[in-house]
Chimera marker file (.cmm) of the C-alpha trace (Angstrom):
<marker_set name="trace">
<marker id="1" x="-1.541" y="-11.204" z="-7.979" r="1" g="1" b="0" radius="0.5"/>
<marker id="2" x="1.540" y="-9.281" z="-8.802" r="1" g="1" b="0" radius="0.5"/>
<marker id="3" x="4.027" y="-12.147" z="-8.549" r="1" g="1" b="0" radius="0.5"/>
<marker id="4" x="7.624" y="-11.425" z="-9.524" r="1" g="1" b="0" radius="0.5"/>
<marker id="5" x="10.007" y="-14.270" z="-10.297" r="1" g="1" b="0" radius="0.5"/>
<marker id="6" x="13.644" y="-13.326" z="-10.731" r="1" g="1" b="0" radius="0.5"/>
<marker id="7" x="15.809" y="-15.994" z="-12.299" r="1" g="1" b="0" radius="0.5"/>
<marker id="8" x="19.525" y="-15.291" z="-12.091" r="1" g="1" b="0" radius="0.5"/>
<marker id="9" x="22.749" y="-16.993" z="-13.075" r="1" g="1" b="0" radius="0.5"/>
<marker id="10" x="24.580" y="-18.575" z="-10.145" r="1" g="1" b="0" radius="0.5"/>
<marker id="11" x="27.716" y="-16.563" z="-10.919" r="1" g="1" b="0" radius="0.5"/>
<marker id="12" x="25.946" y="-13.466" z="-9.577" r="1" g="1" b="0" radius="0.5"/>
<marker id="13" x="25.915" y="-14.773" z="-5.988" r="1" g="1" b="0" radius="0.5"/>
<marker id="14" x="29.208" y="-13.070" z="-5.132" r="1" g="1" b="0" radius="0.5"/>
<marker id="15" x="28.386" y="-9.898" z="-7.046" r="1" g="1" b="0" radius="0.5"/>
<marker id="16" x="24.804" y="-9.045" z="-6.050" r="1" g="1" b="0" radius="0.5"/>
<marker id="17" x="22.898" y="-8.946" z="-2.781" r="1" g="1" b="0" radius="0.5"/>
<marker id="18" x="19.834" y="-10.906" z="-3.907" r="1" g="1" b="0" radius="0.5"/>
<marker id="19" x="17.933" y="-10.170" z="-0.696" r="1" g="1" b="0" radius="0.5"/>
<marker id="20" x="18.368" y="-6.464" z="-1.483" r="1" g="1" b="0" radius="0.5"/>
<marker id="21" x="17.181" y="-7.037" z="-5.063" r="1" g="1" b="0" radius="0.5"/>
<marker id="22" x="14.049" y="-8.826" z="-3.854" r="1" g="1" b="0" radius="0.5"/>
<marker id="23" x="13.273" y="-6.023" z="-1.393" r="1" g="1" b="0" radius="0.5"/>
<marker id="24" x="13.984" y="-3.336" z="-3.994" r="1" g="1" b="0" radius="0.5"/>
<marker id="25" x="11.515" y="-4.915" z="-6.430" r="1" g="1" b="0" radius="0.5"/>
<marker id="26" x="8.881" y="-5.300" z="-3.689" r="1" g="1" b="0" radius="0.5"/>
<marker id="27" x="9.259" y="-1.664" z="-2.610" r="1" g="1" b="0" radius="0.5"/>
<marker id="28" x="9.216" y="-0.419" z="-6.222" r="1" g="1" b="0" radius="0.5"/>
<marker id="29" x="6.018" y="-2.390" z="-6.866" r="1" g="1" b="0" radius="0.5"/>
<marker id="30" x="4.409" y="-0.755" z="-3.828" r="1" g="1" b="0" radius="0.5"/>
<marker id="31" x="5.552" y="2.690" z="-5.018" r="1" g="1" b="0" radius="0.5"/>
<marker id="32" x="3.649" y="2.292" z="-8.283" r="1" g="1" b="0" radius="0.5"/>
<marker id="33" x="0.323" y="2.279" z="-6.429" r="1" g="1" b="0" radius="0.5"/>
<marker id="34" x="-0.964" y="-0.237" z="-8.980" r="1" g="1" b="0" radius="0.5"/>
<marker id="35" x="-0.816" y="-3.373" z="-6.859" r="1" g="1" b="0" radius="0.5"/>
<marker id="36" x="-2.631" y="-4.463" z="-3.700" r="1" g="1" b="0" radius="0.5"/>
<marker id="37" x="-0.059" y="-4.881" z="-0.943" r="1" g="1" b="0" radius="0.5"/>
<marker id="38" x="-1.329" y="-8.296" z="0.124" r="1" g="1" b="0" radius="0.5"/>
<marker id="39" x="-0.843" y="-9.747" z="-3.348" r="1" g="1" b="0" radius="0.5"/>
<marker id="40" x="2.781" y="-8.785" z="-3.940" r="1" g="1" b="0" radius="0.5"/>
<marker id="41" x="5.243" y="-11.686" z="-4.060" r="1" g="1" b="0" radius="0.5"/>
<marker id="42" x="8.875" y="-11.446" z="-5.085" r="1" g="1" b="0" radius="0.5"/>
<marker id="43" x="11.104" y="-14.488" z="-5.326" r="1" g="1" b="0" radius="0.5"/>
<marker id="44" x="14.599" y="-15.068" z="-6.639" r="1" g="1" b="0" radius="0.5"/>
<marker id="45" x="15.504" y="-18.390" z="-8.196" r="1" g="1" b="0" radius="0.5"/>
<marker id="46" x="19.148" y="-19.259" z="-8.690" r="1" g="1" b="0" radius="0.5"/>
<marker id="47" x="19.965" y="-21.026" z="-11.952" r="1" g="1" b="0" radius="0.5"/>
<marker id="48" x="22.908" y="-23.362" z="-11.518" r="1" g="1" b="0" radius="0.5"/>
<marker id="49" x="22.750" y="-24.640" z="-15.074" r="1" g="1" b="0" radius="0.5"/>
<marker id="50" x="22.640" y="-22.025" z="-17.809" r="1" g="1" b="0" radius="0.5"/>
<marker id="51" x="24.233" y="-21.107" z="-21.118" r="1" g="1" b="0" radius="0.5"/>
<marker id="52" x="24.561" y="-17.523" z="-22.341" r="1" g="1" b="0" radius="0.5"/>
<marker id="53" x="25.407" y="-16.175" z="-25.813" r="1" g="1" b="0" radius="0.5"/>
<marker id="54" x="28.628" y="-17.781" z="-27.085" r="1" g="1" b="0" radius="0.5"/>
<marker id="55" x="29.161" y="-19.745" z="-23.864" r="1" g="1" b="0" radius="0.5"/>
<marker id="56" x="32.183" y="-17.853" z="-22.611" r="1" g="1" b="0" radius="0.5"/>
<marker id="57" x="32.892" y="-17.783" z="-18.884" r="1" g="1" b="0" radius="0.5"/>
<marker id="58" x="31.802" y="-14.813" z="-16.840" r="1" g="1" b="0" radius="0.5"/>
<marker id="59" x="28.591" y="-13.922" z="-18.658" r="1" g="1" b="0" radius="0.5"/>
<marker id="60" x="25.644" y="-13.444" z="-16.323" r="1" g="1" b="0" radius="0.5"/>
<marker id="61" x="21.940" y="-12.705" z="-16.438" r="1" g="1" b="0" radius="0.5"/>
<marker id="62" x="18.920" y="-11.713" z="-14.428" r="1" g="1" b="0" radius="0.5"/>
<marker id="63" x="15.486" y="-12.278" z="-15.959" r="1" g="1" b="0" radius="0.5"/>
<marker id="64" x="12.417" y="-11.031" z="-14.130" r="1" g="1" b="0" radius="0.5"/>
<marker id="65" x="8.868" y="-12.050" z="-14.946" r="1" g="1" b="0" radius="0.5"/>
<marker id="66" x="5.835" y="-10.340" z="-13.449" r="1" g="1" b="0" radius="0.5"/>
<marker id="67" x="2.639" y="-12.355" z="-13.554" r="1" g="1" b="0" radius="0.5"/>
<marker id="68" x="-0.477" y="-10.371" z="-12.786" r="1" g="1" b="0" radius="0.5"/>
<marker id="69" x="-4.200" y="-10.780" z="-13.090" r="1" g="1" b="0" radius="0.5"/>
<marker id="70" x="-6.311" y="-9.188" z="-15.779" r="1" g="1" b="0" radius="0.5"/>
<marker id="71" x="-7.927" y="-5.839" z="-15.122" r="1" g="1" b="0" radius="0.5"/>
<marker id="72" x="-5.093" y="-3.319" z="-15.249" r="1" g="1" b="0" radius="0.5"/>
<marker id="73" x="-4.903" y="-1.055" z="-18.266" r="1" g="1" b="0" radius="0.5"/>
<marker id="74" x="-1.918" y="-1.457" z="-20.591" r="1" g="1" b="0" radius="0.5"/>
<marker id="75" x="-0.816" y="2.136" z="-19.945" r="1" g="1" b="0" radius="0.5"/>
<marker id="76" x="-0.803" y="1.530" z="-16.173" r="1" g="1" b="0" radius="0.5"/>
<marker id="77" x="1.154" y="-1.722" z="-16.610" r="1" g="1" b="0" radius="0.5"/>
<marker id="78" x="3.681" y="0.069" z="-18.815" r="1" g="1" b="0" radius="0.5"/>
<marker id="79" x="4.099" y="2.907" z="-16.306" r="1" g="1" b="0" radius="0.5"/>
<marker id="80" x="4.569" y="0.466" z="-13.409" r="1" g="1" b="0" radius="0.5"/>
<marker id="81" x="6.965" y="-1.686" z="-15.442" r="1" g="1" b="0" radius="0.5"/>
<marker id="82" x="9.044" y="1.343" z="-16.401" r="1" g="1" b="0" radius="0.5"/>
<marker id="83" x="9.301" y="2.406" z="-12.753" r="1" g="1" b="0" radius="0.5"/>
<marker id="84" x="10.299" y="-1.041" z="-11.471" r="1" g="1" b="0" radius="0.5"/>
<marker id="85" x="12.774" y="-1.693" z="-14.309" r="1" g="1" b="0" radius="0.5"/>
<marker id="86" x="14.382" y="1.737" z="-13.855" r="1" g="1" b="0" radius="0.5"/>
<marker id="87" x="14.892" y="1.110" z="-10.113" r="1" g="1" b="0" radius="0.5"/>
<marker id="88" x="16.319" y="-2.364" z="-10.685" r="1" g="1" b="0" radius="0.5"/>
<marker id="89" x="18.565" y="-1.213" z="-13.539" r="1" g="1" b="0" radius="0.5"/>
<marker id="90" x="19.937" y="1.607" z="-11.390" r="1" g="1" b="0" radius="0.5"/>
<marker id="91" x="20.720" y="-0.782" z="-8.526" r="1" g="1" b="0" radius="0.5"/>
<marker id="92" x="22.467" y="-3.208" z="-10.894" r="1" g="1" b="0" radius="0.5"/>
<marker id="93" x="24.356" y="-0.496" z="-12.814" r="1" g="1" b="0" radius="0.5"/>
<marker id="94" x="27.813" y="-1.745" z="-11.688" r="1" g="1" b="0" radius="0.5"/>
<marker id="95" x="27.170" y="-5.083" z="-13.411" r="1" g="1" b="0" radius="0.5"/>
<marker id="96" x="26.787" y="-3.397" z="-16.791" r="1" g="1" b="0" radius="0.5"/>
<marker id="97" x="30.275" y="-1.854" z="-16.571" r="1" g="1" b="0" radius="0.5"/>
<marker id="98" x="32.091" y="-4.976" z="-17.763" r="1" g="1" b="0" radius="0.5"/>
<marker id="99" x="29.804" y="-5.821" z="-20.720" r="1" g="1" b="0" radius="0.5"/>
<marker id="100" x="28.991" y="-9.284" z="-19.390" r="1" g="1" b="0" radius="0.5"/>
<marker id="101" x="25.525" y="-8.848" z="-17.854" r="1" g="1" b="0" radius="0.5"/>
<marker id="102" x="22.015" y="-9.055" z="-19.317" r="1" g="1" b="0" radius="0.5"/>
<marker id="103" x="18.849" y="-7.887" z="-17.550" r="1" g="1" b="0" radius="0.5"/>
<marker id="104" x="15.326" y="-8.489" z="-18.798" r="1" g="1" b="0" radius="0.5"/>
<marker id="105" x="11.822" y="-7.888" z="-17.478" r="1" g="1" b="0" radius="0.5"/>
<marker id="106" x="8.562" y="-9.163" z="-18.925" r="1" g="1" b="0" radius="0.5"/>
<marker id="107" x="4.958" y="-8.812" z="-17.793" r="1" g="1" b="0" radius="0.5"/>
<marker id="108" x="2.501" y="-11.638" z="-18.357" r="1" g="1" b="0" radius="0.5"/>
<marker id="109" x="-1.213" y="-11.019" z="-17.811" r="1" g="1" b="0" radius="0.5"/>
<marker id="110" x="-2.759" y="-14.053" z="-16.144" r="1" g="1" b="0" radius="0.5"/>
<marker id="111" x="-6.026" y="-15.550" z="-17.413" r="1" g="1" b="0" radius="0.5"/>
<marker id="112" x="-8.222" y="-15.905" z="-14.305" r="1" g="1" b="0" radius="0.5"/>
<marker id="113" x="-10.174" y="-18.728" z="-15.936" r="1" g="1" b="0" radius="0.5"/>
<marker id="114" x="-6.998" y="-20.799" z="-16.173" r="1" g="1" b="0" radius="0.5"/>
<marker id="115" x="-5.603" y="-20.222" z="-12.681" r="1" g="1" b="0" radius="0.5"/>
<marker id="116" x="-6.516" y="-20.734" z="-9.054" r="1" g="1" b="0" radius="0.5"/>
<marker id="117" x="-5.570" y="-18.855" z="-5.879" r="1" g="1" b="0" radius="0.5"/>
<marker id="118" x="-6.186" y="-19.041" z="-2.161" r="1" g="1" b="0" radius="0.5"/>
<marker id="119" x="-4.792" y="-16.297" z="0.092" r="1" g="1" b="0" radius="0.5"/>
<marker id="120" x="-5.249" y="-15.623" z="3.810" r="1" g="1" b="0" radius="0.5"/>
<marker id="121" x="-2.654" y="-12.807" z="3.896" r="1" g="1" b="0" radius="0.5"/>
<marker id="122" x="-5.334" y="-10.279" z="2.897" r="1" g="1" b="0" radius="0.5"/>
<marker id="123" x="-7.296" y="-11.053" z="6.082" r="1" g="1" b="0" radius="0.5"/>
<marker id="124" x="-4.133" y="-10.805" z="8.180" r="1" g="1" b="0" radius="0.5"/>
<marker id="125" x="-3.375" y="-7.308" z="6.876" r="1" g="1" b="0" radius="0.5"/>
<marker id="126" x="-6.989" y="-6.169" z="7.286" r="1" g="1" b="0" radius="0.5"/>
<marker id="127" x="-7.045" y="-7.391" z="10.900" r="1" g="1" b="0" radius="0.5"/>
<marker id="128" x="-3.755" y="-5.653" z="11.676" r="1" g="1" b="0" radius="0.5"/>
<marker id="129" x="-5.127" y="-2.349" z="10.371" r="1" g="1" b="0" radius="0.5"/>
<marker id="130" x="-8.341" y="-2.741" z="12.401" r="1" g="1" b="0" radius="0.5"/>
<marker id="131" x="-6.599" y="-3.682" z="15.626" r="1" g="1" b="0" radius="0.5"/>
<marker id="132" x="-3.696" y="-1.307" z="15.421" r="1" g="1" b="0" radius="0.5"/>
<link id1="1" id2="2" r="1" g="1" b="0" radius="0.2"/>
<link id1="2" id2="3" r="1" g="1" b="0" radius="0.2"/>
<link id1="3" id2="4" r="1" g="1" b="0" radius="0.2"/>
<link id1="4" id2="5" r="1" g="1" b="0" radius="0.2"/>
<link id1="5" id2="6" r="1" g="1" b="0" radius="0.2"/>
<link id1="6" id2="7" r="1" g="1" b="0" radius="0.2"/>
<link id1="7" id2="8" r="1" g="1" b="0" radius="0.2"/>
<link id1="8" id2="9" r="1" g="1" b="0" radius="0.2"/>
<link id1="9" id2="10" r="1" g="1" b="0" radius="0.2"/>
<link id1="10" id2="11" r="1" g="1" b="0" radius="0.2"/>
<link id1="11" id2="12" r="1" g="1" b="0" radius="0.2"/>
<link id1="12" id2="13" r="1" g="1" b="0" radius="0.2"/>
<link id1="13" id2="14" r="1" g="1" b="0" radius="0.2"/>
<link id1="14" id2="15" r="1" g="1" b="0" radius="0.2"/>
<link id1="15" id2="16" r="1" g="1" b="0" radius="0.2"/>
<link id1="16" id2="17" r="1" g="1" b="0" radius="0.2"/>
<link id1="17" id2="18" r="1" g="1" b="0" radius="0.2"/>
<link id1="18" id2="19" r="1" g="1" b="0" radius="0.2"/>
<link id1="19" id2="20" r="1" g="1" b="0" radius="0.2"/>
<link id1="20" id2="21" r="1" g="1" b="0" radius="0.2"/>
<link id1="21" id2="22" r="1" g="1" b="0" radius="0.2"/>
<link id1="22" id2="23" r="1" g="1" b="0" radius="0.2"/>
<link id1="23" id2="24" r="1" g="1" b="0" radius="0.2"/>
<link id1="24" id2="25" r="1" g="1" b="0" radius="0.2"/>
<link id1="25" id2="26" r="1" g="1" b="0" radius="0.2"/>
<link id1="26" id2="27" r="1" g="1" b="0" radius="0.2"/>
<link id1="27" id2="28" r="1" g="1" b="0" radius="0.2"/>
<link id1="28" id2="29" r="1" g="1" b="0" radius="0.2"/>
<link id1="29" id2="30" r="1" g="1" b="0" radius="0.2"/>
<link id1="30" id2="31" r="1" g="1" b="0" radius="0.2"/>
<link id1="31" id2="32" r="1" g="1" b="0" radius="0.2"/>
<link id1="32" id2="33" r="1" g="1" b="0" radius="0.2"/>
<link id1="33" id2="34" r="1" g="1" b="0" radius="0.2"/>
<link id1="34" id2="35" r="1" g="1" b="0" radius="0.2"/>
<link id1="35" id2="36" r="1" g="1" b="0" radius="0.2"/>
<link id1="36" id2="37" r="1" g="1" b="0" radius="0.2"/>
<link id1="37" id2="38" r="1" g="1" b="0" radius="0.2"/>
<link id1="38" id2="39" r="1" g="1" b="0" radius="0.2"/>
<link id1="39" id2="40" r="1" g="1" b="0" radius="0.2"/>
<link id1="40" id2="41" r="1" g="1" b="0" radius="0.2"/>
<link id1="41" id2="42" r="1" g="1" b="0" radius="0.2"/>
<link id1="42" id2="43" r="1" g="1" b="0" radius="0.2"/>
<link id1="43" id2="44" r="1" g="1" b="0" radius="0.2"/>
<link id1="44" id2="45" r="1" g="1" b="0" radius="0.2"/>
<link id1="45" id2="46" r="1" g="1" b="0" radius="0.2"/>
<link id1="46" id2="47" r="1" g="1" b="0" radius="0.2"/>
<link id1="47" id2="48" r="1" g="1" b="0" radius="0.2"/>
<link id1="48" id2="49" r="1" g="1" b="0" radius="0.2"/>
<link id1="49" id2="50" r="1" g="1" b="0" radius="0.2"/>
<link id1="50" id2="51" r="1" g="1" b="0" radius="0.2"/>
<link id1="51" id2="52" r="1" g="1" b="0" radius="0.2"/>
<link id1="52" id2="53" r="1" g="1" b="0" radius="0.2"/>
<link id1="53" id2="54" r="1" g="1" b="0" radius="0.2"/>
<link id1="54" id2="55" r="1" g="1" b="0" radius="0.2"/>
<link id1="55" id2="56" r="1" g="1" b="0" radius="0.2"/>
<link id1="56" id2="57" r="1" g="1" b="0" radius="0.2"/>
<link id1="57" id2="58" r="1" g="1" b="0" radius="0.2"/>
<link id1="58" id2="59" r="1" g="1" b="0" radius="0.2"/>
<link id1="59" id2="60" r="1" g="1" b="0" radius="0.2"/>
<link id1="60" id2="61" r="1" g="1" b="0" radius="0.2"/>
<link id1="61" id2="62" r="1" g="1" b="0" radius="0.2"/>
<link id1="62" id2="63" r="1" g="1" b="0" radius="0.2"/>
<link id1="63" id2="64" r="1" g="1" b="0" radius="0.2"/>
<link id1="64" id2="65" r="1" g="1" b="0" radius="0.2"/>
<link id1="65" id2="66" r="1" g="1" b="0" radius="0.2"/>
<link id1="66" id2="67" r="1" g="1" b="0" radius="0.2"/>
<link id1="67" id2="68" r="1" g="1" b="0" radius="0.2"/>
<link id1="68" id2="69" r="1" g="1" b="0" radius="0.2"/>
<link id1="69" id2="70" r="1" g="1" b="0" radius="0.2"/>
<link id1="70" id2="71" r="1" g="1" b="0" radius="0.2"/>
<link id1="71" id2="72" r="1" g="1" b="0" radius="0.2"/>
<link id1="72" id2="73" r="1" g="1" b="0" radius="0.2"/>
<link id1="73" id2="74" r="1" g="1" b="0" radius="0.2"/>
<link id1="74" id2="75" r="1" g="1" b="0" radius="0.2"/>
<link id1="75" id2="76" r="1" g="1" b="0" radius="0.2"/>
<link id1="76" id2="77" r="1" g="1" b="0" radius="0.2"/>
<link id1="77" id2="78" r="1" g="1" b="0" radius="0.2"/>
<link id1="78" id2="79" r="1" g="1" b="0" radius="0.2"/>
<link id1="79" id2="80" r="1" g="1" b="0" radius="0.2"/>
<link id1="80" id2="81" r="1" g="1" b="0" radius="0.2"/>
<link id1="81" id2="82" r="1" g="1" b="0" radius="0.2"/>
<link id1="82" id2="83" r="1" g="1" b="0" radius="0.2"/>
<link id1="83" id2="84" r="1" g="1" b="0" radius="0.2"/>
<link id1="84" id2="85" r="1" g="1" b="0" radius="0.2"/>
<link id1="85" id2="86" r="1" g="1" b="0" radius="0.2"/>
<link id1="86" id2="87" r="1" g="1" b="0" radius="0.2"/>
<link id1="87" id2="88" r="1" g="1" b="0" radius="0.2"/>
<link id1="88" id2="89" r="1" g="1" b="0" radius="0.2"/>
<link id1="89" id2="90" r="1" g="1" b="0" radius="0.2"/>
<link id1="90" id2="91" r="1" g="1" b="0" radius="0.2"/>
<link id1="91" id2="92" r="1" g="1" b="0" radius="0.2"/>
<link id1="92" id2="93" r="1" g="1" b="0" radius="0.2"/>
<link id1="93" id2="94" r="1" g="1" b="0" radius="0.2"/>
<link id1="94" id2="95" r="1" g="1" b="0" radius="0.2"/>
<link id1="95" id2="96" r="1" g="1" b="0" radius="0.2"/>
<link id1="96" id2="97" r="1" g="1" b="0" radius="0.2"/>
<link id1="97" id2="98" r="1" g="1" b="0" radius="0.2"/>
<link id1="98" id2="99" r="1" g="1" b="0" radius="0.2"/>
<link id1="99" id2="100" r="1" g="1" b="0" radius="0.2"/>
<link id1="100" id2="101" r="1" g="1" b="0" radius="0.2"/>
<link id1="101" id2="102" r="1" g="1" b="0" radius="0.2"/>
<link id1="102" id2="103" r="1" g="1" b="0" radius="0.2"/>
<link id1="103" id2="104" r="1" g="1" b="0" radius="0.2"/>
<link id1="104" id2="105" r="1" g="1" b="0" radius="0.2"/>
<link id1="105" id2="106" r="1" g="1" b="0" radius="0.2"/>
<link id1="106" id2="107" r="1" g="1" b="0" radius="0.2"/>
<link id1="107" id2="108" r="1" g="1" b="0" radius="0.2"/>
<link id1="108" id2="109" r="1" g="1" b="0" radius="0.2"/>
<link id1="109" id2="110" r="1" g="1" b="0" radius="0.2"/>
<link id1="110" id2="111" r="1" g="1" b="0" radius="0.2"/>
<link id1="111" id2="112" r="1" g="1" b="0" radius="0.2"/>
<link id1="112" id2="113" r="1" g="1" b="0" radius="0.2"/>
<link id1="113" id2="114" r="1" g="1" b="0" radius="0.2"/>
<link id1="114" id2="115" r="1" g="1" b="0" radius="0.2"/>
<link id1="115" id2="116" r="1" g="1" b="0" radius="0.2"/>
<link id1="116" id2="117" r="1" g="1" b="0" radius="0.2"/>
<link id1="117" id2="118" r="1" g="1" b="0" radius="0.2"/>
<link id1="118" id2="119" r="1" g="1" b="0" radius="0.2"/>
<link id1="119" id2="120" r="1" g="1" b="0" radius="0.2"/>
<link id1="120" id2="121" r="1" g="1" b="0" radius="0.2"/>
<link id1="121" id2="122" r="1" g="1" b="0" radius="0.2"/>
<link id1="122" id2="123" r="1" g="1" b="0" radius="0.2"/>
<link id1="123" id2="124" r="1" g="1" b="0" radius="0.2"/>
<link id1="124" id2="125" r="1" g="1" b="0" radius="0.2"/>
<link id1="125" id2="126" r="1" g="1" b="0" radius="0.2"/>
<link id1="126" id2="127" r="1" g="1" b="0" radius="0.2"/>
<link id1="127" id2="128" r="1" g="1" b="0" radius="0.2"/>
<link id1="128" id2="129" r="1" g="1" b="0" radius="0.2"/>
<link id1="129" id2="130" r="1" g="1" b="0" radius="0.2"/>
<link id1="130" id2="131" r="1" g="1" b="0" radius="0.2"/>
<link id1="131" id2="132" r="1" g="1" b="0" radius="0.2"/>
</marker_set>
């Protein structure tokens, strides 16, 4: 369960290719080697209603949250988070040029006792590997 949720201010629609951002985060997560491929989910959620800092026009944000299950060491989570954040920051570098963009990334470790999952994608990937 590495599930990434990227909330972003609607005023980024004309400035950022969100499909590219979602794919970049997915690929960066795979590159870390920390996450099972079948569990990775990346979604972007547009925020039409938002208020930032002093409320002036033109301010924008992207806030990413990674929810993952228990069992990964803190050092491994930190290393993976650094890698993913570095890749995303690099891609979004042009947005920082005008001092009106904020990017954040947080990792939340999920308590398995307080959550439920059902996933048939694992079987799909296993069958594809077996049958070529």
